[in-house]
N, C-alpha and C positions, 0 to 999 in steps of 0.2 A: 768299324764298331763304331769308331770315332768321326765317322762319317754322318751316322744315324745320330750322332748326339741331342743336334742342336734341333733337331725334329723332335726330339723324344722331348727334351724339355720345350719346342711351345706344343703340344699338345698337352703337359701336365699345366703348362699356364693357362691354357684354353681348359680343361678340366676345370681347376681348383678355381674358375671363374665363373663356373657355368653352373657350380654348387651357392643354394640363395638357401639363408632360413629367416622364415616370419615365424612372426612372433606370436606368441598366441593369439591377441589383440587385433592381429592383423592377417591382412588378405589378397592377396596377388592374381590381379586381371593380366592373365595370357592372350597373348596375341602373336602368333603366327603366322610368319608374310605379311604383314601386317588386316589377319580376322583374328578377331575373338574364336578363343579354340577353350573358354574355362576361366571357374576362377580357383586356384589352390588358395593351399594354405588352409592351417597353422602346420609349421614343421620343417624339412629341407626337401627341396625342390629343387629340377632340371631347368633350368635355363640355358640354351645352345644360343651361341652366339652367333648374330650377325643372321638368324632365326629366325630366334623365337624374343620377345620384349616382354617384363612383368614391369605392371607398375601396381605399389605399396600404397595401400587402402588401410587405413586405421578406420576400426570398429566401434573404438572409446566415445564417449561423450565430450564432445568439442564448446567450452566456453568461450563465446566471442560477442566482444564490445564493440557496441553501436555506438560507434562517435556520436556529441551535441548534436542535434537537427535544430537550426531554428525552423520554429512552428509558429503561423497564428494559428488562432482558437477562430471557430466560430463567431464569437463576443467581439471578433477582430482583437486581442490582446496578443503581442508576439512577445512567446516562450524560448526557453534553448532545453530542448531534454533530450538523454540519452538512454541506451538504455543497455539489457544482457543476452543474448540469444542460448539457449543449448540444446544441442542438436545433434543426433550420429548418424551417421551410413547406417543404412540397412541391407545395402543392395550396392555393393562394389562394384556389378558391372555397367548400371544407368550412370552411376556416378561418374564412371571413367569417360563412356563412350556418349550419353548424351549432354554430355556439359562439358566444357572447357577447363575450365576449372573450377571447380563447385565451389569452392571456400570463396574466392572468389564473388562469383555468383549471389550465394547465399548472401554475403555483408552487403554486396547490392540491392538485396533485395529488402531485408532488413530496412536499409532506409531508407529507403523510398515507402514501403510499409510503412513505420512509424513517422514519415510524413501525412501521408495521406488517411493514414486512420487517427491522428492526434489532431487533425486539422477540424476533422468534422465532428469533435468534442466541443465545450466550451470549458470554460477556466474550471467553473465549482464541481463539472462533471469530471475535467482531467485529476482532481485531486482529491475527489473526496471515494471516485469509483472507479478506484487504481486497479482492482483484481478482475472486474467486467472487461476492463479495455486492453488487460494483459492476456484476459482466454482469447479474445477477439481477434487478439495483432497473433496469439500462434496458432491459430485458428485459418489465416488466412496466411502464412508466411508456410505453414506445413502443407496445403491445398498446393502450396504453389511449386514445392520443392518436392513432392513425391516424387515423380516423373524425374525428377538426378538422383532416386535411390536415396533421399533423405526424411527422415524422421526429426522432426521437430519438435521439444518435448514439451519444451515454455519458455515465455519470455517477461520477462520484467524489468517492468521500468526504473530506471536507480533511482533520476535525480528529475524535476521541475524546479528550472532557475528562471526567479520572476522579477522582474526591471524594477527597481526601487524604489520608481513610485507604484507600481503596481503594492510595492509588500508596504508598503505605509497606509494604500487605502483601503488594504485588507488588513489589518492591524485597528486605523477607525471604524470600519465596520464591528469588529470583533469589537472593542469596548463599545461601543453605543449599541448594540446585544446583548453584551453582559449586565451595561447600563438600564438600556428597558427594560432585563428581566430582574432589575434588582426595583424596580419602582414597583411591578408590577407583583413582587411578591410583599413588599411594603405594601401597598396599599389591598392586598390580601389578608395580609396582617389586619389593617384597620377595618376594614369590613364586620372580621371575623372578634374582632374584640369589641366595636360596637353592639353584633349582633349577643354578645354576652351581655355588657352593659342594659342591654333592653330587656334581658328577661334577666337581671337581678332589681333591678329598676320597674319592674312588673312587681316582681317578686314584694318587694318591699314597700310599695303602692300598697298594695293587698295585705299586712300585715301591720298594722301600724305601729305597735312595738319594736321591729324589726327596726326604725330605722335609730328608737333612743341607743337597740343594744351597738348598732353599726356606731352610732357619734360615740359612745362608750369604749368601745372600743379603737376608735382613733383617738380618742384623748390618752387612754391606754399608752398606744403609739406612740404621740408626742412626749407625753410624761419622760420617756424613758430619754430623752434628751436634756440636761441638768442647766447646759453653758447656756441658757438665756431665758425670760420671763416669758411668759405665753398670757396674753389677757383670749379669754374665747368668753361668750354670750353662756347664759341659761336658756334652754329653751323652754316656753311659757308648758307646754306638755307636760313638763316632766315636776312642773310644781301645779298643773291645771287640777290636779286631782287633793289633791292640800286644800286649793281654797276652796274648790265643792264640798268640803267635809265641815269647813270653816262655816263657808253659806249655811247651810241647812243645818247644822248646829246653830 
């Protein structure tokens, strides 16, 4: 009995080591004598030591940070851009059999795609059309990673670092644009005011009594200031009627 004890212990260790537990979000790609024999999990599975091999693959969404890349835009401006990629494994078999390391391969592909796509854009488009560029990057990455069993859901350009000289140039451009708008608004206000004054002058010119009423209104406004003495001439039109009556008499 005691002679079989080491064998029993070895069998127990082998049995315990052959039991694998895969979580709900994990899948196991099984290889038997080096040949693919199926995708297992989740739950408890048996892996025969030295006969079978299992590769754990997570099917959760992976958030991959793309390191900053030095990019020269189409209008010859050097910028540094980084991004983030959201993807998940939808086919564990392809992720194990078709590529050596799908995480590293996806990272390198994201870096090269980021440089090539953004290098075809001008700086203004890179800053203004961020959503369109993100969609283009996601479509290209998803197309190239599909044979690896990977689904790229989205790509987001996080930050665009501009040189200090370019930042100052953009600030001067924005300031000049604001000054241009201010001058245009001021000119439009002067034009509208001139139109209103022309209309008022036409109305006053057609009604001789209107200029007298306007003159009296101006006198009323000036009379409110009692800190100074104001001398003003009396228009001849105001006394012409009295002179005419006197000449008639």
